[in-house]
SEVEX-486007 format. One line per field, with one value per residue (C-alpha): residue number from 0; x, y, z; residue in three letters. Coordinates in steps of 0.25 Angstrom, whole numbers, plus 2048, in hexadecimal, padded with zeros to 3 digits. Layout:
nr <- [NUM, ...]
px <- [X, ...]
py <- [Y, ...]
pz <- [Z, ...]
rest <- [ALA, ...]
# end
This chain:
nr <- [0, 1, 2, 3, 4, 5, 6, 7, 8, 9, 10, 11, 12, 13, 14, 15, 16, 17, 18, 19, 20, 21, 22, 23, 24, 25, 26, 27, 28, 29, 30, 31, 32, 33, 34, 35, 36, 37, 38, 39, 40, 41, 42, 43, 44, 45, 46, 47, 48, 49, 50, 51, 52, 53, 54, 55, 56, 57, 58, 59, 60, 61, 62, 63, 64, 65, 66, 67, 68, 69, 70, 71, 72, 73, 74, 75, 76, 77, 78, 79, 80, 81, 82, 83, 84, 85, 86, 87, 88, 89, 90, 91, 92, 93, 94, 95, 96, 97, 98, 99, 100, 101, 102, 103, 104, 105, 106, 107, 108, 109, 110, 111, 112, 113, 114, 115, 116, 117, 118, 119, 120, 121, 122, 123, 124, 125, 126, 127, 128, 129, 130, 131, 132, 133, 134, 135, 136, 137, 138, 139, 140, 141, 142, 143, 144, 145, 146, 147, 148, 149, 150, 151, 152, 153, 154, 155, 156, 157, 158, 159, 160, 161, 162, 163, 164, 165, 166, 167, 168, 169, 170, 171, 172, 173, 174, 175, 176, 177, 178, 179, 180, 181, 182, 183, 184, 185, 186, 187, 188, 189, 190, 191, 192, 193, 194, 195, 196, 197, 198, 199, 200, 201, 202, 203, 204, 205, 206, 207, 208, 209, 210, 211, 212, 213, 214, 215, 216, 217, 218, 219, 220, 221, 222, 223, 224, 225, 226, 227, 228, 229, 230, 231, 232, 233, 234, 235, 236, 237, 238, 239, 240, 241, 242, 243, 244, 245, 246, 247, 248, 249, 250, 251, 252, 253, 254, 255, 256, 257, 258, 259, 260, 261, 262, 263, 264, 265, 266, 267, 268, 269, 270, 271, 272, 273, 274, 275, 276, 277, 278, 279, 280, 281, 282, 283, 284, 285, 286, 287, 288, 289, 290, 291, 292, 293, 294, 295, 296, 297, 298, 299, 300, 301, 302, 303, 304, 305, 306, 307, 308, 309, 310, 311, 312, 313, 314, 315, 316, 317, 318, 319, 320, 321, 322, 323, 324, 325, 326, 327, 328, 329, 330, 331, 332, 333, 334, 335, 336, 337, 338, 339, 340, 341, 342, 343, 344, 345, 346, 347, 348, 349, 350, 351, 352, 353, 354, 355, 356, 357, 358, 359, 360, 361, 362, 363, 364, 365, 366, 367, 368, 369, 370, 371, 372, 373, 374, 375, 376, 377, 378, 379, 380, 381, 382, 383, 384, 385, 386, 387, 388, 389, 390, 391, 392, 393, 394, 395, 396, 397, 398, 399, 400, 401, 402, 403, 404, 405, 406, 407, 408, 409, 410, 411, 412, 413, 414, 415, 416, 417, 418, 419, 420, 421, 422, 423, 424, 425, 426, 427, 428, 429, 430, 431, 432, 433, 434, 435, 436, 437, 438, 439, 440, 441, 442, 443, 444, 445, 446, 447, 448, 449, 450, 451, 452, 453, 454, 455, 456, 457, 458, 459, 460, 461, 462, 463, 464, 465, 466, 467, 468, 469, 470, 471, 472, 473, 474, 475, 476, 477, 478, 479, 480, 481, 482, 483, 484, 485, 486, 487, 488, 489, 490, 491, 492, 493, 494, 495, 496, 497, 498, 499, 500, 501, 502, 503, 504, 505, 506, 507, 508, 509, 510, 511, 512, 513, 514, 515, 516, 517, 518, 519, 520, 521, 522, 523, 524, 525, 526, 527, 528, 529, 530, 531, 532, 533, 534, 535, 536, 537, 538, 539, 540, 541, 542, 543, 544, 545, 546, 547, 548, 549, 550, 551, 552, 553, 554, 555, 556, 557, 558, 559, 560, 561, 562, 563, 564, 565, 566, 567, 568, 569, 570, 571, 572, 573, 574, 575, 576, 577, 578]
px <- [CC4, CB6, CB1, CBD, CBD, CAE, CB1, CBC, CB1, CA6, CB1, CB5, CA8, CA7, CB3, CAC, CAD, C9F, C9A, C8E, C8B, C81, C87, C89, C84, C7C, C84, C92, C91, C89, C93, C9D, C98, C96, C8C, C91, C8A, C89, C7F, C78, C78, C6C, C63, C57, C49, C4B, C3D, C41, C4C, C51, C5A, C60, C5F, C6C, C74, C6D, C79, C73, C67, C61, C5B, C52, C51, C46, C51, C5E, C5C, C61, C6C, C73, C7A, C82, C85, C79, C77, C82, C87, C7D, C81, C78, C75, C6C, C73, C76, C6B, C5E, C57, C4F, C55, C47, C44, C37, C3D, C4A, C47, C53, C53, C58, C5D, C66, C68, C70, C61, C5A, C50, C4B, C3E, C3F, C36, C34, C26, C24, C1D, C23, C20, C2F, C2F, C3A, C32, C38, C3D, C3B, C43, C51, C57, C67, C6D, C79, C74, C73, C80, C78, C68, C61, C53, C4B, C3E, C30, C36, C29, C22, C24, C26, C29, C24, C29, C31, C30, C39, C34, C3A, C3F, C40, C47, C43, C34, C32, C28, C26, C1B, C1B, C13, C13, C17, C15, C0F, C09, C00, C07, C03, C0F, C0A, C09, C10, C1B, C20, C2E, C31, C3F, C46, C3F, C44, C32, C29, C1A, C0F, C08, BFF, BF9, BED, BED, BF8, BF3, BF8, C04, C0B, C10, C17, C18, C1C, C1C, C15, C23, C22, C1A, C1E, C11, C08, C0E, C08, C07, C00, BFA, BF8, BF3, BFC, C01, C0A, C06, C0C, C00, BFD, C00, BF3, BF5, BEB, BDD, BCE, BD1, BDC, BE9, BEC, BF0, BF2, BF7, BFD, BFF, C03, C10, C0A, C03, BF4, BF2, BE4, BE2, BE2, BD7, BD1, BD4, BDB, BD6, BCA, BC9, BD5, BE3, BF0, BFE, C01, C0D, C0F, C19, C1B, C22, C29, C26, C16, C13, C06, C09, C06, C07, C00, C02, BF8, BF4, BE3, BDA, BDC, BD8, BDB, BEA, BF5, BFB, BF5, BF6, BF4, BF7, BF1, BF9, BF2, BE4, BDF, BE4, BE3, BE6, BF2, BF3, BEC, BF9, BF9, C09, C0A, C03, C05, C0B, C0A, C0D, C1B, C1D, C15, C1D, C1C, C26, C24, C2F, C34, C35, C2A, C1F, C19, C22, C20, C24, C20, C28, C20, C22, C27, C2E, C24, C25, C1A, C1C, C0F, C0A, C07, BFE, C06, C13, C1E, C28, C37, C43, C49, C54, C49, C3B, C31, C33, C32, C37, C3E, C45, C48, C52, C4B, C55, C58, C4B, C51, C5A, C52, C52, C49, C47, C41, C43, C51, C57, C59, C5D, C60, C5E, C65, C5D, C50, C4F, C56, C60, C64, C6E, C6F, C6A, C75, C7C, C72, C72, C65, C5E, C52, C55, C4A, C53, C63, C67, C75, C7B, C87, C92, C9F, C9E, C8F, C84, C78, C69, C5C, C51, C51, C46, C3F, C4A, C47, C50, C56, C66, C72, C7F, C8C, C92, C9F, C9F, CA5, CAA, CB1, CA5, CA7, C99, C9E, C9D, C8E, C89, C89, C7C, C74, C67, C62, C55, C46, C42, C43, C3C, C46, C4C, C56, C5D, C69, C6A, C72, C7F, C7B, C7C, C79, C69, C61, C53, C4A, C3C, C36, C28, C26, C2B, C36, C44, C50, C5B, C67, C73, C7C, C71, C6A, C5B, C51, C45, C39, C2E, C21, C1C, C0D, C0D, C08, C0E, C0B, C0A, BF9, BF4, BEC, BF5, BE9, BE6, BF4, BF8, C07, C0A, C17, C1B, C23, C30, C2C, C39, C41, C4A, C55, C54, C64, C62, C60, C63, C58, C4C, C45, C3A, C32, C27, C19, C0F, C14, C23, C26, C31, C38, C43, C46, C49, C3B, C36, C2E, C28, C21, C19, C1F, C16, C08, C04, C0E, C08, BFA, BF5, BED, BE1, BE1, BEE, BED, BE9, BEB, BF5, BF4, BE6, BDF, BE2, BF1, BF4, C01, C00, C10, C10, C19, C0C, C08, C06, C07, C13, C21, C2B, C37, C3C, C48, C4A, C51, C61, C63, C55, C4F, C41, C40, C3A, C36, C2E, C2B, C1C]
py <- [146, 14A, 13B, 138, 144, 13F, 130, 134, 13E, 133, 129, 132, 135, 126, 124, 12E, 129, 124, 125, 11C, 114, 11D, 124, 135, 136, 143, 144, 140, 149, 156, 156, 15B, 168, 174, 180, 18E, 19A, 19E, 1A9, 1B2, 1BC, 1C2, 1C2, 1B9, 1BA, 1BF, 1BD, 1C2, 1CD, 1D2, 1DA, 1DF, 1EE, 1F1, 1EA, 1F2, 1EB, 1DD, 1D5, 1C8, 1C3, 1B8, 1B0, 1A8, 19D, 1A3, 1A3, 1B0, 1B7, 1C2, 1D0, 1D8, 1E3, 1EA, 1DF, 1DF, 1D1, 1C6, 1B9, 1AC, 1A9, 19E, 192, 187, 18A, 18C, 17E, 18A, 195, 19B, 1A8, 1AD, 1B8, 1BC, 1C4, 1C8, 1CB, 1D9, 1DB, 1CF, 1CD, 1BF, 1BA, 1B9, 1B0, 1AB, 1A6, 19D, 19B, 1A8, 1AC, 1AF, 1A3, 1A2, 192, 193, 195, 18D, 187, 18D, 186, 18C, 197, 199, 1A2, 1A8, 1AB, 1B0, 1BA, 1B0, 1A8, 19C, 199, 18E, 18A, 18D, 185, 186, 17E, 17B, 189, 189, 19A, 1A3, 1B3, 1BA, 1B9, 1C3, 1C5, 1CB, 1D9, 1D8, 1C8, 1C2, 1B4, 1B6, 1B4, 1B2, 1AC, 1AE, 1A0, 1A2, 191, 188, 18C, 181, 17B, 17C, 17D, 17C, 184, 192, 19E, 1A8, 1A1, 1A7, 1A2, 1A7, 1A1, 1A6, 198, 18E, 18B, 192, 192, 195, 1A2, 1A3, 199, 198, 18D, 185, 18D, 19C, 1A0, 1AB, 1B7, 1C2, 1C4, 1D3, 1D8, 1E5, 1EE, 1F2, 1E7, 1D9, 1D3, 1D8, 1CF, 1CF, 1C4, 1C2, 1B4, 1AE, 1A3, 19F, 193, 192, 187, 185, 188, 196, 19D, 19E, 1AB, 1B0, 1AB, 1B0, 1B4, 1AD, 1B3, 1C2, 1CA, 1C5, 1CC, 1C8, 1D1, 1C7, 1C2, 1B6, 1AF, 1B4, 1BA, 1C2, 1C4, 1D4, 1D6, 1E4, 1EA, 1DE, 1D6, 1CD, 1C3, 1BF, 1C0, 1BD, 1C0, 1CC, 1D2, 1DB, 1E4, 1EE, 1FC, 1FE, 20B, 209, 1FE, 1FD, 1FE, 1F1, 1EE, 1E2, 1DF, 1D6, 1CF, 1CF, 1CF, 1DC, 1E9, 1E3, 1DF, 1E8, 1EE, 1EF, 1F8, 1F8, 203, 1FC, 1EE, 1E7, 1E9, 1F0, 1F2, 1FE, 1F9, 202, 1FD, 1F4, 1F6, 1EB, 1EB, 1E9, 1DA, 1D6, 1C8, 1C6, 1B6, 1BA, 1C9, 1D1, 1D8, 1E3, 1EB, 1F7, 202, 200, 20E, 214, 20A, 214, 20E, 202, 1F6, 1EB, 1E2, 1DD, 1DC, 1EB, 1F0, 1FB, 207, 20D, 21A, 21B, 20F, 209, 211, 215, 20E, 210, 204, 203, 1FC, 1F1, 1E7, 1DE, 1DC, 1D2, 1D7, 1CD, 1D4, 1DF, 1E5, 1F2, 1F7, 1FB, 206, 20B, 208, 20D, 200, 1F2, 1E6, 1E1, 1D4, 1D1, 1C7, 1CA, 1CA, 1D3, 1E3, 1EE, 1FC, 205, 211, 20D, 206, 20F, 205, 1F8, 1EC, 1E1, 1D6, 1D0, 1C9, 1BF, 1B3, 1AE, 1AF, 1A4, 19D, 194, 189, 18A, 184, 186, 187, 17F, 18B, 18A, 18F, 18D, 196, 194, 19A, 19B, 1A5, 1AC, 1AE, 1BD, 1C2, 1C7, 1BC, 1AD, 1AF, 1A8, 1A8, 1A2, 195, 19E, 1AB, 1B2, 1BF, 1C4, 1C9, 1D5, 1D1, 1C0, 1B5, 1B2, 1C0, 1BD, 1BB, 1BB, 1BE, 1B1, 1B6, 1B3, 1B5, 1B1, 1A5, 1A0, 195, 198, 18D, 190, 18A, 17C, 180, 18F, 196, 1A3, 1A1, 19D, 198, 19E, 1A0, 1AD, 1A8, 19E, 1A8, 1A1, 1A9, 1A7, 1AF, 1B2, 1B7, 1BC, 1C8, 1C8, 1C7, 1BC, 1B8, 1B4, 1AB, 1A5, 197, 19B, 1AB, 1AD, 1B3, 1A9, 1B5, 1B6, 1AB, 19E, 193, 18B, 195, 195, 18E, 18B, 18C, 190, 191, 19D, 195, 18B, 184, 183, 177, 176, 167, 162, 15C, 169, 177, 17C, 175, 17B, 178, 17F, 17B, 180, 176, 171, 16E, 177, 177, 181, 180, 18F, 195, 196, 19E, 192, 188, 179, 173, 165, 15F, 15F, 165, 15E, 164, 15C, 16B, 16B, 175, 177, 17D, 186, 192, 1A1, 1A1, 1AA, 1A8, 1AC, 1BD, 1BF, 1B9, 1B5, 1AF, 1AF, 1A2, 19B, 195, 18F, 180, 173, 178, 172, 178, 16F, 169, 15F, 158, 14B, 14C, 13F, 13C, 148, 14B, 145, 152, 151, 15B, 160, 166]
pz <- [187, 18D, 18E, 194, 19C, 1A0, 1A3, 1AE, 1B4, 1B5, 1BB, 1C5, 1CA, 1CA, 1D3, 1DE, 1EC, 1EF, 1E1, 1DE, 1D3, 1CD, 1BF, 1C2, 1CD, 1D1, 1DF, 1DA, 1CC, 1D2, 1E0, 1D7, 1D4, 1D8, 1D6, 1D4, 1D1, 1C4, 1C4, 1C2, 1CD, 1C9, 1D6, 1D7, 1DD, 1ED, 1F6, 205, 20A, 217, 21D, 228, 22F, 236, 22B, 21E, 212, 219, 211, 20F, 203, 1FF, 1F2, 1ED, 1E9, 1ED, 1FD, 207, 202, 20A, 208, 211, 207, 202, 1F8, 1EF, 1F4, 1F8, 1FF, 200, 20E, 20D, 206, 20D, 218, 210, 20A, 201, 1FA, 1FA, 204, 208, 213, 21B, 227, 230, 23F, 23F, 24F, 24C, 23C, 23C, 23E, 232, 22F, 220, 21C, 211, 204, 1FB, 1FD, 1ED, 1E9, 1DA, 1D3, 1D5, 1E4, 1EE, 1FA, 208, 212, 21F, 227, 227, 234, 234, 240, 239, 22F, 223, 227, 22B, 22B, 233, 22D, 23A, 235, 22B, 221, 21B, 21A, 20C, 209, 213, 20F, 21E, 229, 234, 240, 24C, 24D, 25C, 25F, 254, 256, 254, 244, 23B, 22E, 222, 21E, 210, 20E, 204, 1F5, 1EE, 1FA, 205, 214, 221, 225, 21F, 228, 232, 23B, 247, 24F, 25E, 25C, 250, 249, 251, 252, 247, 24B, 242, 246, 23B, 231, 228, 21F, 218, 20A, 212, 215, 21B, 213, 21D, 22A, 230, 240, 242, 246, 254, 258, 254, 25A, 251, 243, 236, 22C, 21D, 219, 20A, 202, 1F8, 1F1, 1E4, 1DA, 1CD, 1C7, 1CE, 1DA, 1E7, 1EB, 1F6, 1FB, 1FF, 20C, 211, 214, 218, 224, 231, 23D, 24B, 258, 25F, 258, 250, 25C, 255, 247, 240, 232, 22D, 223, 226, 218, 211, 205, 20C, 201, 1F9, 1FF, 1FB, 1FF, 208, 20C, 21A, 21B, 228, 22A, 239, 235, 238, 242, 23E, 22F, 228, 218, 211, 202, 1FF, 1F3, 1F1, 1E4, 1DB, 1E3, 1F2, 1EE, 1F3, 1FF, 20B, 218, 227, 232, 23C, 23D, 232, 239, 22D, 220, 213, 205, 200, 1F2, 1E8, 1DE, 1D7, 1D6, 1E4, 1E3, 1D5, 1D7, 1E6, 1E9, 1E3, 1E9, 1F1, 1FD, 203, 20E, 216, 218, 227, 22A, 221, 223, 216, 20C, 208, 1FD, 1F3, 1ED, 1E1, 1D2, 1D3, 1E3, 1E8, 1F1, 1F8, 202, 205, 20E, 1FF, 1F9, 1EE, 1E7, 1DF, 1D8, 1DE, 1D2, 1D8, 1D0, 1CE, 1CB, 1D4, 1E2, 1F0, 1FD, 203, 211, 213, 21E, 229, 22C, 21F, 215, 20A, 20C, 207, 201, 1F6, 1EF, 1E1, 1D6, 1D3, 1E2, 1EE, 1EC, 1F6, 1F7, 1FF, 1F9, 1F8, 1EE, 1E4, 1E1, 1E3, 1E7, 1DB, 1D9, 1D1, 1DD, 1E0, 1DA, 1DD, 1D1, 1CE, 1C2, 1BB, 1B4, 1AE, 1A1, 19C, 18C, 188, 186, 18D, 199, 199, 19D, 1A6, 1A2, 1AB, 1AE, 1B9, 1C0, 1BE, 1B5, 1A6, 19F, 1A0, 1A3, 1A2, 1A9, 1A6, 1AD, 1AF, 1AB, 19E, 1A4, 1B1, 1B6, 1C2, 1C7, 1C9, 1C3, 1C5, 1C0, 1B1, 1AB, 19D, 199, 18F, 18C, 191, 19F, 1AC, 1AA, 1A1, 19D, 196, 18E, 184, 177, 177, 16C, 16C, 17B, 175, 172, 17F, 180, 18B, 191, 196, 19C, 18F, 186, 17F, 17B, 174, 178, 16F, 17B, 16F, 16C, 17A, 172, 175, 16C, 172, 16E, 174, 173, 170, 172, 180, 18C, 197, 1A2, 1A7, 1A1, 1A7, 1A1, 19C, 194, 18D, 180, 185, 195, 195, 1A4, 1A8, 1A8, 19B, 198, 18B, 185, 17C, 175, 178, 16A, 162, 169, 15D, 164, 171, 179, 182, 18A, 18D, 18F, 184, 17D, 173, 16A, 161, 158, 153, 15F, 164, 155, 155, 15E, 15D, 169, 167, 175, 17A, 188, 191, 19D, 1A5, 1A3, 1B1, 1AE, 1BD, 1BB, 1B0, 1BA, 1B9, 1C2, 1D2, 1D9, 1E0, 1DF, 1D6, 1C7, 1C4, 1B7, 1B2, 1AE, 1BA, 1BD, 1AF, 1B2, 1AA, 1A0, 19C, 1A8, 1A0, 194, 191, 184, 186, 184, 17E, 173, 16C, 16C, 17B, 183, 193, 197, 1A6, 1A9]
rest <- [UNK, UNK, UNK, UNK, UNK, UNK, UNK, UNK, UNK, UNK, UNK, UNK, UNK, UNK, UNK, UNK, UNK, UNK, UNK, UNK, UNK, UNK, UNK, UNK, UNK, UNK, UNK, UNK, UNK, UNK, UNK, UNK, UNK, UNK, UNK, UNK, UNK, UNK, UNK, UNK, UNK, UNK, UNK, UNK, UNK, UNK, UNK, UNK, UNK, UNK, UNK, UNK, UNK, UNK, UNK, UNK, UNK, UNK, UNK, UNK, UNK, UNK, UNK, UNK, UNK, UNK, UNK, UNK, UNK, UNK, UNK, UNK, UNK, UNK, UNK, UNK, UNK, UNK, UNK, UNK, UNK, UNK, UNK, UNK, UNK, UNK, UNK, UNK, UNK, UNK, UNK, UNK, UNK, UNK, UNK, UNK, UNK, UNK, UNK, UNK, UNK, UNK, UNK, UNK, UNK, UNK, UNK, UNK, UNK, UNK, UNK, UNK, UNK, UNK, UNK, UNK, UNK, UNK, UNK, UNK, UNK, UNK, UNK, UNK, UNK, UNK, UNK, UNK, UNK, UNK, UNK, UNK, UNK, UNK, UNK, UNK, UNK, UNK, UNK, UNK, UNK, UNK, UNK, UNK, UNK, UNK, UNK, UNK, UNK, UNK, UNK, UNK, UNK, UNK, UNK, UNK, UNK, UNK, UNK, UNK, UNK, UNK, UNK, UNK, UNK, UNK, UNK, UNK, UNK, UNK, UNK, UNK, UNK, UNK, UNK, UNK, UNK, UNK, UNK, UNK, UNK, UNK, UNK, UNK, UNK, UNK, UNK, UNK, UNK, UNK, UNK, UNK, UNK, UNK, UNK, UNK, UNK, UNK, UNK, UNK, UNK, UNK, UNK, UNK, UNK, UNK, UNK, UNK, UNK, UNK, UNK, UNK, UNK, UNK, UNK, UNK, UNK, UNK, UNK, UNK, UNK, UNK, UNK, UNK, UNK, UNK, UNK, UNK, UNK, UNK, UNK, UNK, UNK, UNK, UNK, UNK, UNK, UNK, UNK, UNK, UNK, UNK, UNK, UNK, UNK, UNK, UNK, UNK, UNK, UNK, UNK, UNK, UNK, UNK, UNK, UNK, UNK, UNK, UNK, UNK, UNK, UNK, UNK, UNK, UNK, UNK, UNK, UNK, UNK, UNK, UNK, UNK, UNK, UNK, UNK, UNK, UNK, UNK, UNK, UNK, UNK, UNK, UNK, UNK, UNK, UNK, UNK, UNK, UNK, UNK, UNK, UNK, UNK, UNK, UNK, UNK, UNK, UNK, UNK, UNK, UNK, UNK, UNK, UNK, UNK, UNK, UNK, UNK, UNK, UNK, UNK, UNK, UNK, UNK, UNK, UNK, UNK, UNK, UNK, UNK, UNK, UNK, UNK, UNK, UNK, UNK, UNK, UNK, UNK, UNK, UNK, UNK, UNK, UNK, UNK, UNK, UNK, UNK, UNK, UNK, UNK, UNK, UNK, UNK, UNK, UNK, UNK, UNK, UNK, UNK, UNK, UNK, UNK, UNK, UNK, UNK, UNK, UNK, UNK, UNK, UNK, UNK, UNK, UNK, UNK, UNK, UNK, UNK, UNK, UNK, UNK, UNK, UNK, UNK, UNK, UNK, UNK, UNK, UNK, UNK, UNK, UNK, UNK, UNK, UNK, UNK, UNK, UNK, UNK, UNK, UNK, UNK, UNK, UNK, UNK, UNK, UNK, UNK, UNK, UNK, UNK, UNK, UNK, UNK, UNK, UNK, UNK, UNK, UNK, UNK, UNK, UNK, UNK, UNK, UNK, UNK, UNK, UNK, UNK, UNK, UNK, UNK, UNK, UNK, UNK, UNK, UNK, UNK, UNK, UNK, UNK, UNK, UNK, UNK, UNK, UNK, UNK, UNK, UNK, UNK, UNK, UNK, UNK, UNK, UNK, UNK, UNK, UNK, UNK, UNK, UNK, UNK, UNK, UNK, UNK, UNK, UNK, UNK, UNK, UNK, UNK, UNK, UNK, UNK, UNK, UNK, UNK, UNK, UNK, UNK, UNK, UNK, UNK, UNK, UNK, UNK, UNK, UNK, UNK, UNK, UNK, UNK, UNK, UNK, UNK, UNK, UNK, UNK, UNK, UNK, UNK, UNK, UNK, UNK, UNK, UNK, UNK, UNK, UNK, UNK, UNK, UNK, UNK, UNK, UNK, UNK, UNK, UNK, UNK, UNK, UNK, UNK, UNK, UNK, UNK, UNK, UNK, UNK, UNK, UNK, UNK, UNK, UNK, UNK, UNK, UNK, UNK, UNK, UNK, UNK, UNK, UNK, UNK, UNK, UNK, UNK, UNK, UNK, UNK, UNK, UNK, UNK, UNK, UNK, UNK, UNK, UNK, UNK, UNK, UNK, UNK, UNK, UNK, UNK, UNK, UNK, UNK, UNK, UNK, UNK, UNK, UNK, UNK, UNK, UNK, UNK, UNK, UNK, UNK, UNK, UNK, UNK, UNK, UNK, UNK, UNK, UNK, UNK, UNK]
# end
């Protein structure tokens, strides 16, 4: 019966009008399918947020791979407003015209340049509070670190163009439009390797504009953040026509990424969070509109991972209250001298926007999505209503109905979600998920014939998870944690997202990849290395990641490794490896 039905399906496809003679045409077969969201509704990384002063429940969130979302009820519900309009889901900055909140500007291209960052495609503008959008240019600039709107002339807009992350490009720098984005002028340019990170107006005098410039480039094997005497804080006193570099009190040698903050409570106050060598990096404060700075704190947590975080914001009603988004979310009430942590629903913090009329109300974002507080951070809205998860890969099991498995970026385990939910869930059909071992990077691969066993990975550490007990056994192929090493010194170069593959011919045969192909037949207890080094092993790319200031050695940049494994389903022992 099954063969008869398959034959009927094939004949039906072949008889479709306009069908070509090419068997199983992709366009014919796949056009019959429609995508549906099966979850999870656990949020993913968000690096841009904004709100509206006179509409206190309305906020926007920009995800690094999920586009722009909007809530009008303090985060109880979120709705995507960018799908169908944007050419990229990666969001770098959002700003709303406060005098006319129907006008919204979005800069694409997240400024946290991980190795899996999605490229920006310019600036988008809405005249309908997010219902419709139009691309208004700057498509080639790459990642956008900031968009700022003139406080009284909403057609004057500044954009900080950080640049293309994987290559130099001449479109980097600070752009200004005087006609709402119809035309753009590059008003501050250094070189094709130095981009703009942030731009701010001085409170009370929008002719004074501050900007920060940064030498940045991402390579698969390292991160270049900063340079000697290149980059820094710049100031314009004529609305962006001319600029002067501010140096007094700031680091004079190596200088990296810089974020800026101002407060309407003090027109002279300017904060600069600066990546620089030990003893020089930290929070700087100017009380004379940037003409001179004083180092307020070298607390290492303020600049722990600057290429990825590094965000400072000041309370608009009290200039001595300042926040920093880093691995932790930190607050100072004495102008940056001392700090305390504020608990957020998720770690790895990126951005915030505070209501200028009620500073107990603000939105904050991190690697788990966006969350809103109405009481100064004592409690937060949920992140389990945002289907913006960043998934590293997808696998399916062979039970019925089948489940889907993946590693979700920056979470404590891999996840599994049902193709059809097993229960009637009051919180919706896409809210069900379970942990399946490993950690954020995955993969999570269910064992054929026994879906209760899941092979998983956590940054090079192999795991065998049993869904019936909720327990996991973990093994290293060689006892080395991948963090903190020069890859040339490692016996086995396991990437953060090291692949796992189960043989289609024998479910007890499992492959795992470093620069070698490894094989186990007893669920990871013992391993056999069955290949030579399959990579090019280019010596100049075996380096400690992060230069010239901040090291970042998490295995993400380990180069000359195996990224994918696949054994032929036709002939056992014919194995393909992607390096």
